[in-house]
C-alpha positions as CSV (number, residue, x, y, z in Angstrom):
1,M,99.0,112.9,144.8
2,Q,99.6,109.2,144.2
3,N,96.9,106.9,145.7
4,N,98.9,104.8,148.1
5,K,96.0,102.5,149.1
6,L,97.1,98.9,148.7
7,S,93.8,97.1,149.1
8,H,91.5,97.5,146.1
9,N,88.7,95.3,145.0
10,V,88.9,94.3,141.3
11,D,87.1,91.8,139.1
12,V,89.1,90.1,136.3
13,V,87.4,88.4,133.3
14,V,89.2,85.8,131.1
15,K,88.0,82.8,129.2
16,F,90.5,80.3,130.4
17,F,92.6,80.1,133.6
18,Y,94.8,77.7,135.5
19,P,95.3,74.7,135.1
20,L,95.6,75.9,131.4
21,W,99.1,77.5,131.4
22,A,99.4,79.3,128.1
23,G,100.5,82.9,127.5
24,I,97.4,84.8,128.6
25,E,96.9,82.6,131.6
26,V,100.5,83.0,132.7
27,N,100.1,86.8,132.5
28,V,96.9,86.9,134.5
29,A,98.1,84.5,137.2
30,N,101.3,86.4,137.8
31,V,100.0,90.0,137.5
32,Y,97.0,89.4,139.9
33,G,98.8,86.8,142.0
34,F,101.3,89.4,143.1
35,M,98.6,92.0,143.5
36,A,96.8,89.6,145.9
37,Q,100.0,89.2,147.9
38,K,100.0,93.0,148.3
39,G,96.4,93.1,149.7
40,W,94.3,93.5,146.6
41,Q,91.0,91.7,146.6
42,V,91.0,89.9,143.2
43,N,87.8,88.1,142.0
44,L,88.5,86.2,138.8
45,H,85.7,85.1,136.5
46,T,86.4,82.4,133.9
47,T,84.9,79.2,132.4
48,K,84.8,75.7,133.8
49,D,86.5,74.6,130.6
50,L,89.8,73.3,129.4
51,P,90.4,73.2,125.6
52,D,90.0,69.4,125.6
53,A,87.6,69.0,128.6
54,K,84.4,71.1,128.6
55,N,82.7,71.9,131.9
56,S,85.4,69.9,133.8
57,L,86.6,72.3,136.6
58,P,85.0,73.2,139.9
59,D,82.8,76.3,140.4
60,K,85.1,77.9,143.0
61,A,88.8,77.9,143.7
62,V,91.6,80.0,145.2
63,F,94.9,80.3,143.3
64,R,97.7,82.4,144.6
65,G,95.3,84.5,146.7
66,I,93.0,85.0,143.7
67,K,89.3,84.0,144.2
68,V,88.3,82.1,141.1
69,N,84.7,81.9,140.0
70,R,83.9,79.5,137.1
71,Y,80.9,79.4,134.8
72,R,79.5,77.2,132.0
73,W,80.4,78.5,128.5
74,H,77.5,79.1,126.2
75,W,77.4,80.5,122.6
76,W,76.9,83.9,124.2
77,G,79.9,83.4,126.5
78,F,79.0,83.7,130.2
79,L,77.7,86.4,132.5
80,P,80.1,86.9,135.4
81,K,78.5,87.7,138.8
82,I,80.2,91.0,139.3
83,D,79.1,93.2,142.2
84,W,79.0,96.4,140.3
85,E,78.4,98.5,143.4
86,K,81.3,97.1,145.3
87,T,84.1,96.5,142.8
88,E,86.4,99.3,141.9
89,A,87.5,97.9,138.5
90,V,86.5,95.4,135.9
91,C,89.7,94.1,134.1
92,L,89.0,92.3,130.8
93,H,91.7,90.1,129.2
94,N,91.7,89.1,125.5
95,F,89.2,90.7,123.2
96,D,86.5,88.1,122.6
97,I,83.1,89.3,121.4
98,F,81.5,87.4,124.3
99,P,81.3,88.1,127.1
100,H,83.3,91.3,126.6
101,S,80.7,93.1,124.5
102,W,78.0,92.4,127.1
103,I,80.2,93.8,129.9
104,L,81.3,96.9,128.0
105,A,77.7,97.6,126.8
106,Y,76.4,97.3,130.4
107,A,79.1,99.5,131.8
108,G,78.3,102.1,129.0
109,L,74.6,102.1,129.9
110,R,75.5,102.6,133.6
111,K,77.6,105.6,132.6
112,I,74.9,107.1,130.4
113,F,72.3,106.9,133.2
114,G,74.7,108.2,135.8
115,I,74.9,105.0,137.8
116,K,78.1,104.3,139.8
117,T,80.4,102.5,137.4
118,P,83.7,100.9,138.2
119,K,86.8,101.6,136.1
120,I,87.1,99.4,133.0
121,F,90.5,98.1,131.9
122,L,91.3,96.0,128.8
123,T,94.4,94.0,128.1
124,P,93.6,92.4,124.7
125,H,96.9,90.3,124.3
126,G,96.8,90.9,120.6
127,G,93.1,90.1,120.3
128,F,92.3,93.6,119.1
129,T,95.2,93.7,116.6
130,I,95.0,90.2,115.0
131,A,96.7,91.4,111.8
132,T,98.3,88.4,110.1
133,G,96.3,86.0,112.4
134,W,93.0,86.3,110.7
135,H,93.6,83.2,108.5
136,T,93.4,81.0,111.6
137,Y,89.7,81.8,112.0
138,P,86.9,80.0,110.0
139,L,85.5,82.4,107.4
140,W,82.2,83.1,109.1
141,Q,84.0,83.9,112.4
142,R,86.4,86.1,110.6
143,L,83.7,88.1,109.0
144,I,81.8,88.5,112.3
145,K,84.8,89.4,114.4
146,R,86.4,91.8,111.9
147,T,83.1,93.6,111.5
148,Y,82.5,93.8,115.2
149,Q,86.0,94.9,115.9
150,A,86.0,97.7,113.3
151,T,82.6,99.1,114.4
152,L,81.0,98.3,117.8
153,G,84.2,97.0,119.3
154,V,86.2,100.3,118.6
155,F,83.2,102.4,119.8
156,L,82.9,100.5,123.1
157,I,86.6,100.7,123.8
158,N,86.9,104.4,123.1
159,H,83.7,105.3,125.0
160,V,83.7,102.8,127.9
161,V,87.3,101.6,128.6
162,D,89.3,103.8,130.9
163,G,92.8,102.2,130.3
164,F,94.0,100.0,127.4
165,R,97.1,97.9,128.3
166,S,99.2,96.8,125.4
167,V,101.9,94.1,126.1
168,S,104.1,95.5,123.3
169,E,104.9,98.7,121.5
170,W,104.0,97.0,118.2
171,E,100.6,96.0,119.5
172,G,100.0,99.5,120.8
173,E,100.8,101.1,117.4
174,E,98.6,98.6,115.7
175,A,95.7,99.3,118.1
176,V,95.9,103.0,117.3
177,K,95.9,102.2,113.6
178,N,92.7,100.2,114.2
179,G,91.0,103.1,115.8
180,L,92.0,103.2,119.5
181,N,92.2,106.6,121.2
182,P,95.9,106.8,121.9
183,E,95.2,108.7,125.2
184,K,93.9,105.4,126.7
185,L,97.1,103.5,125.8
186,Y,99.6,102.1,128.2
187,V,102.4,99.7,127.2
188,I,103.4,97.2,129.9
189,T,105.1,94.1,128.6
190,N,105.0,90.6,129.9
191,G,107.4,89.3,132.6
192,L,109.5,86.4,133.8
193,E,108.8,83.9,136.6
194,D,111.1,83.8,139.5
195,E,112.3,80.4,138.4
196,A,114.0,82.0,135.4
197,Y,116.6,83.5,137.9
198,G,116.9,80.4,140.1
199,D,119.4,77.5,140.3
200,I,117.9,75.7,137.4
201,D,120.4,72.9,137.0
202,N,120.0,71.8,140.6
203,L,116.3,72.4,141.0
204,A,115.0,70.7,137.9
205,S,113.4,67.4,138.3
206,P,115.1,64.1,137.4
207,K,112.2,63.4,135.0
208,V,112.9,66.5,132.9
209,K,116.7,65.9,133.0
210,K,116.0,62.4,131.5
211,I,113.9,64.0,128.8
212,A,116.7,66.4,127.9
213,E,119.2,63.5,127.9
214,D,117.0,61.4,125.6
215,L,116.5,64.3,123.2
216,G,120.2,64.9,122.9
217,K,120.7,67.9,120.5
218,Y,117.3,69.6,120.2
219,V,115.5,72.7,118.9
220,L,112.6,73.8,121.2
221,Q,109.4,75.7,120.8
222,I,106.9,76.4,123.7
223,G,103.3,77.4,123.0
224,R,99.9,76.0,122.4
225,I,99.5,73.7,119.5
226,H,97.5,76.0,117.2
227,P,97.9,77.4,113.6
228,I,98.9,80.8,115.0
229,K,102.0,79.3,116.6
230,N,102.9,77.8,113.2
231,Q,104.9,74.8,114.4
232,A,104.7,73.5,110.9
233,T,107.4,75.8,109.5
234,T,110.0,74.5,112.0
235,I,108.9,70.9,111.4
236,K,109.6,71.4,107.6
237,A,112.9,73.0,108.4
238,M,114.0,69.9,110.4
239,A,114.1,67.9,107.1
240,E,117.1,70.1,106.2
241,V,118.9,69.8,109.6
242,P,121.3,67.0,110.6
243,K,119.4,63.8,111.5
244,N,120.9,63.8,115.1
245,V,118.9,67.0,115.9
246,R,115.4,66.7,117.2
247,F,112.5,69.3,117.5
248,A,110.6,69.3,120.8
249,M,107.3,71.1,121.4
250,I,106.0,72.0,124.8
251,G,102.4,73.2,125.3
252,P,98.8,72.3,125.5
253,V,96.8,71.2,122.4
254,T,94.1,73.9,121.8
255,N,93.4,73.0,118.1
256,F,93.1,69.3,117.6
257,E,92.7,69.6,113.9
258,Y,96.0,71.4,113.6
259,E,97.6,68.7,115.8
260,K,96.4,66.1,113.3
261,E,97.8,68.1,110.4
262,L,101.2,68.4,112.1
263,K,101.3,64.6,112.7
264,E,100.4,64.0,109.1
265,L,103.2,66.4,108.0
266,I,105.7,64.7,110.3
267,K,104.8,61.3,108.8
268,K,105.0,62.6,105.3
269,L,108.6,63.9,105.9
270,G,109.7,60.8,107.7
271,L,110.4,62.7,110.9
272,E,108.5,60.5,113.4
273,Q,111.6,59.8,115.5
274,R,112.8,63.3,115.5
275,I,109.7,65.4,116.4
276,K,108.4,65.2,120.0
277,F,105.2,66.5,121.6
278,L,106.1,66.9,125.3
279,G,102.8,68.3,126.6
280,V,102.7,70.9,129.3
281,I,105.9,71.5,131.3
282,S,106.2,74.4,133.6
283,G,108.3,76.1,136.3
284,T,112.0,75.2,136.7
285,D,111.6,72.2,134.4
286,K,110.6,74.4,131.5
287,Y,113.6,76.7,132.1
288,Y,115.9,73.6,132.2
289,L,114.8,72.5,128.8
290,L,115.3,76.1,127.5
291,K,118.7,76.4,129.0
292,H,120.0,73.2,127.4
293,C,118.4,73.4,123.9
294,L,120.5,74.0,120.8
295,A,118.2,76.7,119.5
296,Y,114.7,78.1,120.1
297,S,112.4,78.4,117.0
298,H,109.2,80.4,117.2
299,M,107.7,81.1,113.8
300,S,104.3,82.4,114.8
301,T,102.2,84.1,112.2
302,W,101.0,86.6,114.8
303,E,102.3,87.6,118.3
304,S,101.7,90.7,120.4
305,Y,104.6,89.9,122.8
306,C,105.7,86.3,123.3
307,N,106.1,85.0,126.8
308,T,108.1,82.0,125.7
309,V,110.6,83.8,123.5
310,H,111.1,86.2,126.4
311,E,111.7,83.2,128.7
312,S,114.0,81.6,126.3
313,M,116.1,84.7,126.1
314,S,116.5,84.7,129.9
315,Q,118.4,81.4,129.5
316,G,120.6,82.6,126.6
317,C,118.9,80.7,123.9
318,V,119.7,81.5,120.3
319,C,116.2,82.3,118.9
320,V,114.9,82.1,115.4
321,V,111.6,84.0,115.1
322,S,109.2,85.3,112.4
323,K,109.5,88.9,111.1
324,D,106.8,91.5,111.1
325,T,105.3,90.9,114.5
326,A,106.1,92.1,118.1
327,L,108.7,89.3,118.2
328,E,111.1,91.8,116.6
329,E,110.9,93.9,119.7
330,L,112.5,90.9,121.5
331,I,114.7,89.4,118.8
332,Q,116.7,92.0,116.8
333,D,118.2,90.2,113.8
334,K,121.8,89.2,114.5
335,V,121.8,90.9,117.9
336,T,119.6,88.8,120.1
337,G,118.8,86.1,117.6
338,F,117.6,85.8,114.0
339,A,114.4,87.0,112.3
340,V,113.2,85.4,109.1
341,Q,110.1,85.4,107.0
342,V,107.3,83.5,108.7
343,M,106.8,80.6,106.2
344,D,110.4,80.4,105.0
345,Y,111.4,77.0,106.4
346,H,114.6,77.0,104.3
347,A,115.7,80.1,106.2
348,V,114.9,78.5,109.6
349,A,116.9,75.5,108.6
350,E,119.8,77.7,107.5
351,K,119.9,79.5,110.9
352,I,119.7,76.3,112.9
353,N,122.5,74.8,110.8
354,Y,124.5,78.0,111.3
355,V,124.1,77.7,115.1
356,I,125.2,74.0,114.9
357,N,128.3,74.9,112.9
358,N,129.3,78.0,115.0
359,L,128.2,77.0,118.4
360,D,131.3,78.1,120.2
361,S,131.9,81.2,118.0
362,E,132.2,84.8,119.4
363,F,129.2,85.8,117.4
364,I,126.9,83.2,119.0
365,R,128.3,83.9,122.4
366,K,127.5,87.5,122.0
367,I,123.9,86.8,121.0
368,R,123.5,84.7,124.1
369,E,124.9,87.5,126.3
370,N,122.7,90.1,124.7
371,S,119.6,88.0,125.2
372,I,120.3,87.5,128.9
373,K,121.1,91.1,129.4
374,F,117.8,92.2,127.7
375,T,115.7,90.2,130.2
376,Q,117.3,91.4,133.4
377,G,114.9,93.1,135.8
378,H,111.8,91.8,133.9
379,S,110.3,89.8,136.8
380,W,106.5,89.4,137.0
381,R,106.7,91.0,140.4
382,E,107.9,94.2,138.7
383,I,105.4,94.0,135.9
384,S,102.5,93.4,138.4
385,G,103.6,96.6,140.1
386,Q,103.4,98.6,136.9
387,V,99.9,97.3,136.2
388,A,98.9,98.2,139.7
389,Q,100.3,101.7,139.2
390,M,98.3,102.0,136.0
391,Y,95.1,101.0,137.8
392,N,95.8,103.3,140.8
393,H,96.0,106.2,138.4
394,Y,92.3,105.9,137.8
395,F,91.1,105.3,141.4
396,P,89.9,108.2,143.5
397,E,92.0,109.5,146.4
398,P,91.3,107.7,149.7
399,Q,89.1,109.6,152.1
400,K,91.0,111.3,154.9
């Protein structure tokens, strides 16, 4: 019999949270925000950090009904103050060594000694299946993390974690290849904000409408400024695209060395007037820029399921993405967009130029229609319900 109890007490652990608004943070805020609306008691444990401002956020906050507890980040991570006797589940997001290994090890010891242990859930957001993303780590971190992941990490997941949520079929398959017990696997994708389905043209701010007007014809990418997101390939492609087309990037800078490299590349190619860093833009304003872009380019070297490509599809964007990642679950080549080799900036330029020259063609119109159709019914409210159902499966039946 299905457990119909609405009010559960869960603890969520994630390194960063709002006001950082990147992929993992969007997922966590929406999934647990809707759970809180339905009566769940959600205690979120995170750091006091932003990527560019350490120890800058208050100890306590409430966000969409989620109780947020913040801690200083140390080399060993942080130790969240979880009431292990009271909570029904500990929900880990990402797959960092710290503090995840401490939490999994402690939960494992409790189970060994027969002490009451909450259910443990893990949503790694690609952190367990890094695949082509290893090059973005310094060598020493790469060695430590790969060794941990292939040994103690797999052991702890298979012996301590109750449910493993993958955000894409691709990630799930890769996780099993990396040693995950497939019986623990659930595939529940990312969702879309309510704003995606709203009256975007009327609700967008005058400020963002002016930004779009100043950009004119533009290609867009949304995502943190980080080597994994590989903005460099699209920047190189812009040198082969008509000079009246710009490339705009939305997202926080989480790797300042990479930002510096991108600016040096832009200067080398003489593209200073055509490449724009717009910072963080969210809500209806983000969807307005998506709706009015010429094309959306996302050449990540590694993705488990990309929120922003998903969001761009909801607005009928023509997407150009990298092959051999979960992006191909979203963008089927020549059906919902174009998929090309990750570093092939010539191919990116070719696809953008094709869109420019065939903007009103039946083929491009069909791609737009297919993309919008694909995203129907993908609201975060629905995704949150699926996650809640997964958790409920592991909770005991309420006492009569």
